[in-house]
C-alpha positions in Angstrom: -1.0 254.6 201.1 2.1 256.8 200.3 3.8 258.4 203.3 4.5 262.2 203.1 8.3 261.8 203.5 9.3 265.2 203.4 7.0 266.5 206.1 7.8 263.6 208.5 11.4 264.6 207.8 10.8 267.9 208.5 8.6 267.5 211.8 11.8 265.2 213.2 13.9 268.2 212.5 11.6 270.6 214.0 11.8 268.4 217.0 15.5 268.0 217.0 15.9 271.7 217.0 13.2 273.0 219.2 13.1 269.7 221.8 13.8 272.5 224.8 11.0 274.7 224.0 6.9 273.8 224.3 5.7 272.3 221.3 2.4 270.8 220.5 1.2 268.4 217.8 -1.1 271.4 216.2 2.2 273.4 216.1 3.8 270.7 214.1 1.0 270.0 212.0 0.6 273.6 211.1 4.1 273.8 210.1 4.1 270.9 207.8 0.1 271.3 206.5 -0.9 267.6 207.5 -3.8 266.8 209.9 -2.5 266.1 213.6 -3.9 262.6 213.5 -2.3 262.0 210.0 0.9 263.4 211.2 0.9 261.0 214.0 0.1 258.1 212.0 2.8 258.9 209.5 5.3 259.9 211.9 4.6 256.5 213.6 4.9 254.5 210.5 8.4 256.2 209.5 10.1 256.4 212.8 8.1 253.4 215.1 7.2 256.0 217.4 4.8 259.3 217.9 6.3 262.5 217.7 5.9 263.1 221.5 7.7 259.6 222.1 10.6 261.0 220.1 10.5 264.4 221.7 10.5 262.7 225.3 13.4 260.5 224.0 15.2 263.3 222.3 15.1 265.3 226.2 16.2 262.5 228.1 19.1 262.1 225.8 20.1 265.8 226.2 19.6 265.6 230.0 21.8 262.5 230.4 24.6 264.6 228.8 23.9 267.8 230.9 23.9 265.3 233.9 27.3 263.5 232.7 28.9 267.0 231.9 27.5 269.9 233.7 27.3 270.9 237.1 23.7 272.4 236.3 21.4 271.1 239.1 18.8 268.7 238.2 16.1 271.4 238.2 18.3 273.5 235.9 18.6 270.7 233.8 15.1 269.8 233.6 13.9 273.4 232.4 16.8 273.5 230.4 15.5 270.3 228.3 11.9 271.6 227.8 10.4 269.7 230.6 7.7 272.2 232.9 7.6 269.9 235.8 10.1 268.4 237.9 8.1 265.5 238.8 7.3 264.2 235.3 10.9 264.7 234.1 12.0 262.5 237.0 9.2 259.7 236.3 9.9 259.8 232.5 13.9 259.9 233.2 13.7 256.9 235.6 11.3 254.9 233.1 13.8 255.8 230.4 17.3 255.1 232.2 16.1 252.7 234.9 17.5 255.2 237.6 16.8 258.8 239.2 18.6 261.7 237.4 20.7 262.0 240.4 21.6 258.5 240.8 22.4 258.7 236.9 24.7 261.6 237.8 26.4 260.0 240.6 27.0 256.7 238.3 28.3 258.3 235.2 31.2 260.4 237.3 34.4 258.9 236.7 36.1 256.7 239.2 39.8 257.4 240.2 41.6 254.2 239.8 45.3 253.8 241.3 48.1 254.2 238.9 49.8 250.9 238.0 53.8 251.2 238.3 55.4 248.3 236.7 57.8 246.8 239.3 60.8 247.4 237.5 60.2 250.8 237.2 59.6 251.0 241.1 63.1 249.2 241.4 64.9 251.4 239.1 63.4 254.3 241.4 64.1 253.0 244.5 60.2 253.4 245.1 58.9 250.8 247.6 55.4 249.4 248.3 55.8 250.8 252.2 55.1 254.8 252.7 57.8 256.7 254.3 56.8 257.5 257.8 
């Protein structure tokens, strides 16, 4: 059986572009003129996961990016990536990342490390390891 590569790639592109909206398998199947069941089988054969699994993976990846690089609340991130329920978002996030969204945000923050100043530079500029009190 020959796979409808063009339609399957179009579905993946559609999921990439509209991951943050509510999209159903029926919407996708209408878009590419394939039956829902054939679309799911073809997508799984091509990408080793169902369209729903791909969509969740895409949403979680975007949520990770927002957790690392924004000040949005977890609830705002949940809505921004297309989840309708904070509970399902947290559950799926923990399953994918191994930690809760909050723990992921905390662990992804850069930690301040003290600057290393070579001894020769300290001696040259009269810096001692004792603070002036």
